[in-house]
Z-matrix of the N, CA and C atoms (Angstrom, degrees):
N
C 1 1.444
C 2 1.528 1 108.69
N 3 1.316 2 116.88 1 133.21
C 4 1.464 3 121.22 2 179.70
C 5 1.522 4 110.05 3 -76.74
N 6 1.307 5 115.92 4 129.64
C 7 1.458 6 121.48 5 179.51
C 8 1.527 7 109.05 6 -107.52
N 9 1.321 8 117.08 7 122.80
C 10 1.461 9 121.74 8 177.87
C 11 1.525 10 108.52 9 -68.68
N 12 1.318 11 116.14 10 131.32
C 13 1.468 12 120.85 11 -177.74
C 14 1.510 13 111.05 12 -120.06
N 15 1.308 14 114.14 13 154.56
C 16 1.462 15 120.04 14 172.02
C 17 1.517 16 109.48 15 -64.98
N 18 1.326 17 117.93 16 151.20
C 19 1.464 18 118.44 17 170.86
C 20 1.530 19 108.94 18 -56.88
N 21 1.302 20 116.47 19 144.52
C 22 1.465 21 121.37 20 -175.83
C 23 1.519 22 111.68 21 -55.27
N 24 1.319 23 117.38 22 -42.29
C 25 1.465 24 120.66 23 -178.98
C 26 1.532 25 111.03 24 -58.05
N 27 1.320 26 117.66 25 -43.31
C 28 1.471 27 121.67 26 -180.00
C 29 1.528 28 109.98 27 -66.84
N 30 1.338 29 117.11 28 -41.82
C 31 1.465 30 121.21 29 178.72
C 32 1.529 31 110.42 30 -61.08
N 33 1.350 32 116.37 31 -43.49
C 34 1.476 33 121.62 32 179.09
C 35 1.527 34 110.17 33 -61.98
N 36 1.319 35 117.16 34 -45.43
C 37 1.468 36 120.37 35 179.77
C 38 1.526 37 110.87 36 -59.72
N 39 1.336 38 117.51 37 -40.67
C 40 1.467 39 121.10 38 178.58
C 41 1.526 40 111.09 39 -66.07
N 42 1.330 41 117.55 40 -43.15
C 43 1.468 42 121.30 41 177.88
C 44 1.526 43 110.68 42 -59.59
N 45 1.318 44 116.35 43 -46.75
C 46 1.462 45 120.37 44 -178.94
C 47 1.529 46 110.98 45 -64.16
N 48 1.309 47 116.98 46 -38.72
C 49 1.474 48 120.19 47 178.72
C 50 1.526 49 110.36 48 -65.39
N 51 1.350 50 117.62 49 -42.27
C 52 1.480 51 120.21 50 177.02
C 53 1.520 52 110.70 51 -57.63
N 54 1.330 53 116.64 52 -44.49
C 55 1.466 54 120.82 53 -179.73
C 56 1.524 55 110.84 54 -64.37
N 57 1.315 56 117.05 55 -45.71
C 58 1.465 57 120.63 56 -177.13
C 59 1.525 58 111.86 57 -66.32
N 60 1.319 59 117.20 58 -39.24
C 61 1.467 60 120.64 59 178.24
C 62 1.531 61 110.37 60 -62.54
N 63 1.330 62 116.54 61 -32.96
C 64 1.469 63 121.43 62 -179.47
C 65 1.528 64 112.52 63 -83.84
N 66 1.346 65 117.31 64 0.95
C 67 1.457 66 120.18 65 176.57
C 68 1.516 67 115.41 66 95.18
N 69 1.322 68 117.83 67 6.81
C 70 1.462 69 121.74 68 177.69
C 71 1.531 70 108.42 69 -95.32
N 72 1.310 71 115.90 70 166.84
C 73 1.463 72 121.44 71 174.46
C 74 1.527 73 108.19 72 -104.64
N 75 1.321 74 116.06 73 143.77
C 76 1.467 75 120.56 74 179.07
C 77 1.522 76 109.12 75 -139.08
N 78 1.335 77 115.46 76 136.93
C 79 1.459 78 121.76 77 -176.31
C 80 1.516 79 110.12 78 -136.86
N 81 1.316 80 116.51 79 143.78
C 82 1.461 81 121.04 80 170.61
C 83 1.516 82 106.50 81 -88.67
N 84 1.330 83 117.35 82 117.42
C 85 1.461 84 122.11 83 178.36
C 86 1.521 85 111.34 84 -87.81
N 87 1.337 86 115.70 85 -28.66
C 88 1.465 87 120.48 86 175.81
C 89 1.515 88 108.41 87 -151.50
N 90 1.327 89 115.19 88 132.48
C 91 1.461 90 120.85 89 175.21
C 92 1.518 91 108.81 90 -89.69
N 93 1.327 92 114.32 91 137.76
C 94 1.452 93 120.32 92 177.07
C 95 1.507 94 110.99 93 -113.75
N 96 1.307 95 116.01 94 -158.92
C 97 1.452 96 121.81 95 177.38
C 98 1.523 97 108.88 96 -61.51
N 99 1.325 98 117.31 97 127.43
C 100 1.466 99 120.81 98 -173.29
C 101 1.521 100 114.26 99 -67.41
N 102 1.315 101 117.25 100 -26.97
C 103 1.456 102 117.40 101 -176.25
C 104 1.529 103 113.71 102 -99.62
N 105 1.336 104 118.35 103 -39.40
C 106 1.462 105 119.90 104 -173.94
C 107 1.530 106 113.98 105 -132.43
N 108 1.314 107 119.06 106 14.42
C 109 1.455 108 120.47 107 -178.69
C 110 1.514 109 112.48 108 -62.60
N 111 1.314 110 116.16 109 147.36
C 112 1.461 111 121.44 110 175.69
C 113 1.526 112 109.25 111 -77.63
N 114 1.334 113 117.58 112 168.72
C 115 1.457 114 122.11 113 -171.61
C 116 1.528 115 110.80 114 -136.08
N 117 1.316 116 116.42 115 139.39
C 118 1.468 117 122.84 116 164.93
C 119 1.519 118 106.37 117 -119.81
N 120 1.319 119 115.72 118 136.01
C 121 1.457 120 121.42 119 178.12
C 122 1.526 121 107.68 120 -115.12
N 123 1.325 122 116.18 121 117.71
C 124 1.465 123 121.52 122 175.20
C 125 1.522 124 106.91 123 -101.02
N 126 1.325 125 116.34 124 131.65
C 127 1.459 126 121.25 125 177.07
C 128 1.523 127 107.74 126 -119.61
N 129 1.327 128 115.38 127 116.57
C 130 1.456 129 122.00 128 179.55
C 131 1.523 130 109.25 129 -105.01
N 132 1.330 131 115.33 130 133.75
C 133 1.464 132 119.86 131 177.36
C 134 1.531 133 111.93 132 -94.31
N 135 1.328 134 116.51 133 5.67
C 136 1.465 135 123.22 134 174.73
C 137 1.524 136 113.57 135 65.46
N 138 1.330 137 116.47 136 20.98
C 139 1.470 138 120.59 137 178.03
C 140 1.530 139 110.97 138 -129.41
N 141 1.334 140 116.15 139 19.39
C 142 1.462 141 120.85 140 -179.14
C 143 1.512 142 113.99 141 96.13
N 144 1.330 143 116.74 142 -5.13
C 145 1.458 144 121.18 143 178.19
C 146 1.524 145 109.59 144 -108.56
N 147 1.317 146 115.44 145 152.94
C 148 1.465 147 121.12 146 178.22
C 149 1.518 148 108.84 147 -158.35
N 150 1.314 149 114.91 148 164.68
C 151 1.465 150 122.60 149 174.86
C 152 1.516 151 107.01 150 -134.24
N 153 1.317 152 115.46 151 158.62
C 154 1.460 153 120.07 152 175.74
C 155 1.525 154 107.99 153 -133.23
N 156 1.331 155 114.89 154 137.35
C 157 1.455 156 122.60 155 -177.62
C 158 1.526 157 109.12 156 -120.86
N 159 1.324 158 116.08 157 139.78
C 160 1.463 159 121.88 158 179.52
C 161 1.528 160 108.83 159 -130.97
N 162 1.332 161 116.43 160 148.16
C 163 1.469 162 119.24 161 -179.51
C 164 1.519 163 112.16 162 -76.62
N 165 1.294 164 114.86 163 149.32
C 166 1.461 165 123.75 164 172.30
C 167 1.521 166 106.31 165 -139.97
N 168 1.304 167 115.78 166 159.63
C 169 1.458 168 120.93 167 174.64
C 170 1.520 169 107.60 168 -107.45
N 171 1.328 170 116.03 169 127.66
C 172 1.467 171 120.53 170 179.86
C 173 1.528 172 109.81 171 -72.10
N 174 1.314 173 116.31 172 169.70
C 175 1.461 174 121.66 173 177.86
C 176 1.537 175 111.21 174 -60.08
N 177 1.327 176 116.12 175 -25.37
C 178 1.466 177 120.85 176 179.62
C 179 1.532 178 111.79 177 -86.82
N 180 1.332 179 116.94 178 0.26
C 181 1.459 180 121.20 179 178.62
C 182 1.517 181 114.48 180 86.90
N 183 1.329 182 117.31 181 9.86
C 184 1.457 183 120.98 182 -179.73
C 185 1.524 184 109.95 183 -90.46
N 186 1.321 185 115.45 184 145.59
C 187 1.463 186 120.94 185 177.32
C 188 1.523 187 108.96 186 -78.02
N 189 1.306 188 115.40 187 135.01
C 190 1.460 189 121.96 188 176.22
C 191 1.517 190 107.36 189 -142.43
N 192 1.308 191 117.22 190 169.56
C 193 1.460 192 121.56 191 178.09
C 194 1.520 193 109.74 192 -121.22
N 195 1.329 194 114.98 193 146.82
C 196 1.461 195 122.02 194 -179.59
C 197 1.522 196 108.31 195 -117.30
N 198 1.330 197 116.15 196 132.85
C 199 1.459 198 122.13 197 172.61
C 200 1.519 199 106.57 198 -75.39
N 201 1.317 200 117.67 199 115.49
C 202 1.458 201 121.35 200 -173.36
C 203 1.528 202 113.80 201 -75.23
N 204 1.325 203 117.88 202 2.38
C 205 1.463 204 119.33 203 172.24
C 206 1.528 205 109.38 204 -58.98
N 207 1.339 206 115.94 205 -34.83
C 208 1.460 207 120.06 206 179.27
C 209 1.532 208 111.67 207 -68.47
N 210 1.331 209 118.00 208 -12.72
C 211 1.462 210 123.22 209 178.21
C 212 1.531 211 109.87 210 -102.95
N 213 1.327 212 116.00 211 22.56
C 214 1.463 213 123.44 212 176.24
C 215 1.527 214 114.09 213 66.98
N 216 1.320 215 117.65 214 29.91
C 217 1.460 216 120.28 215 174.51
C 218 1.523 217 109.80 216 -75.70
N 219 1.316 218 117.32 217 -34.62
C 220 1.460 219 121.30 218 -179.82
C 221 1.511 220 111.84 219 94.22
N 222 1.342 221 115.57 220 177.11
C 223 1.465 222 121.64 221 -178.20
C 224 1.512 223 112.24 222 -116.21
N 225 1.314 224 118.24 223 -5.74
C 226 1.454 225 120.49 224 176.31
C 227 1.528 226 108.48 225 -73.49
N 228 1.319 227 117.22 226 136.89
C 229 1.458 228 119.91 227 -176.56
C 230 1.521 229 111.86 228 -59.97
N 231 1.316 230 117.95 229 -35.99
C 232 1.469 231 119.19 230 179.93
C 233 1.530 232 111.38 231 -66.05
N 234 1.339 233 118.04 232 -34.42
C 235 1.467 234 121.30 233 176.47
C 236 1.532 235 110.87 234 -68.14
N 237 1.325 236 115.72 235 -42.05
C 238 1.463 237 120.44 236 177.41
C 239 1.527 238 109.88 237 -63.57
N 240 1.332 239 117.24 238 -43.61
C 241 1.462 240 120.62 239 179.00
C 242 1.527 241 111.73 240 -62.15
N 243 1.326 242 117.43 241 -38.83
C 244 1.467 243 120.90 242 176.74
C 245 1.525 244 110.63 243 -62.04
N 246 1.334 245 116.44 244 -43.94
C 247 1.465 246 120.11 245 178.47
C 248 1.529 247 110.85 246 -62.16
N 249 1.323 248 116.36 247 -46.14
C 250 1.467 249 121.13 248 -179.34
C 251 1.530 250 110.21 249 -61.66
N 252 1.308 251 117.34 250 -41.27
C 253 1.476 252 121.47 251 179.38
C 254 1.532 253 110.76 252 -62.20
N 255 1.318 254 117.37 253 -43.52
C 256 1.466 255 120.95 254 178.72
C 257 1.532 256 111.04 255 -65.21
N 258 1.326 257 116.46 256 -41.16
C 259 1.468 258 120.60 257 179.24
C 260 1.528 259 110.35 258 -64.58
N 261 1.307 260 116.29 259 -40.21
C 262 1.469 261 122.21 260 178.83
C 263 1.532 262 110.36 261 -62.17
N 264 1.319 263 117.11 262 -41.28
C 265 1.465 264 121.13 263 179.41
C 266 1.527 265 111.92 264 -66.91
N 267 1.335 266 117.09 265 -31.27
C 268 1.468 267 121.54 266 -179.06
C 269 1.526 268 112.94 267 -78.19
N 270 1.337 269 117.19 268 -31.16
C 271 1.466 270 120.75 269 -170.00
C 272 1.525 271 110.61 270 -137.60
N 273 1.316 272 116.54 271 102.74
C 274 1.470 273 121.57 272 -179.67
C 275 1.523 274 112.82 273 -74.01
N 276 1.348 275 118.15 274 -14.58
C 277 1.465 276 121.27 275 177.27
C 278 1.532 277 111.94 276 -92.46
N 279 1.311 278 116.61 277 8.19
C 280 1.458 279 122.70 278 -177.83
C 281 1.520 280 110.83 279 -80.41
N 282 1.321 281 115.98 280 131.16
C 283 1.463 282 121.77 281 171.01
C 284 1.523 283 106.67 282 -87.72
N 285 1.323 284 116.59 283 134.72
C 286 1.466 285 120.86 284 174.66
C 287 1.518 286 107.16 285 -124.53
N 288 1.324 287 115.13 286 122.13
C 289 1.460 288 122.09 287 -179.51
C 290 1.519 289 108.00 288 -118.47
N 291 1.325 290 115.84 289 133.32
C 292 1.464 291 120.26 290 173.89
C 293 1.517 292 108.66 291 -111.09
N 294 1.321 293 114.43 292 130.22
C 295 1.464 294 121.79 293 174.77
C 296 1.513 295 106.95 294 -113.25
N 297 1.313 296 116.29 295 128.37
C 298 1.464 297 121.37 296 176.01
C 299 1.518 298 107.86 297 -107.28
N 300 1.329 299 115.08 298 114.83
C 301 1.452 300 121.04 299 -177.37
C 302 1.520 301 108.55 300 -150.25
N 303 1.309 302 117.00 301 119.17
C 304 1.470 303 121.24 302 -177.08
C 305 1.531 304 112.83 303 -59.15
N 306 1.350 305 116.80 304 -25.41
C 307 1.467 306 120.69 305 178.62
C 308 1.523 307 112.45 306 -88.03
N 309 1.315 308 118.38 307 -4.56
C 310 1.464 309 121.91 308 177.52
C 311 1.518 310 114.55 309 74.41
N 312 1.331 311 117.49 310 21.92
C 313 1.466 312 120.40 311 -179.92
C 314 1.533 313 110.35 312 -72.77
N 315 1.323 314 116.22 313 139.45
C 316 1.470 315 120.35 314 -179.46
C 317 1.525 316 112.54 315 -100.11
N 318 1.316 317 119.01 316 -20.49
C 319 1.457 318 124.88 317 176.76
C 320 1.530 319 113.99 318 65.95
N 321 1.313 320 117.40 319 16.16
C 322 1.459 321 121.56 320 176.88
C 323 1.523 322 108.78 321 -77.45
N 324 1.318 323 116.97 322 134.77
C 325 1.459 324 119.99 323 177.32
C 326 1.526 325 111.07 324 -92.91
N 327 1.339 326 116.85 325 -16.02
C 328 1.457 327 121.70 326 177.18
C 329 1.527 328 108.84 327 -76.73
N 330 1.330 329 117.56 328 157.97
C 331 1.469 330 119.86 329 177.02
C 332 1.537 331 110.93 330 -59.29
N 333 1.333 332 115.97 331 145.09
C 334 1.467 333 122.19 332 179.75
C 335 1.518 334 107.60 333 -125.95
N 336 1.327 335 115.62 334 129.20
C 337 1.478 336 120.40 335 177.03
C 338 1.503 337 110.26 336 -105.72
């Protein structure tokens, strides 16, 4: 079943606002296609560790996010940054958002695996 989605730009703005209201910092590292661009979310805990989340579509057609640690990205910030850099080079329409939060919160409202 096709699920109507917000334009990516609006979704990103809402995510960043949720993070900022909760006391975290959020930055757009790369702007992608405003209406349908894909998204990577990097979450830095400011202690050398980080995680990266990418969207997936479930079998039911719902948007969810996957913690890419399970895809061997690792938890070291330099490993996450290397992955993000490679993804950025592959896809110029990719939105990349970095959230800095000492508690490692991602602020995603969609399910995360």
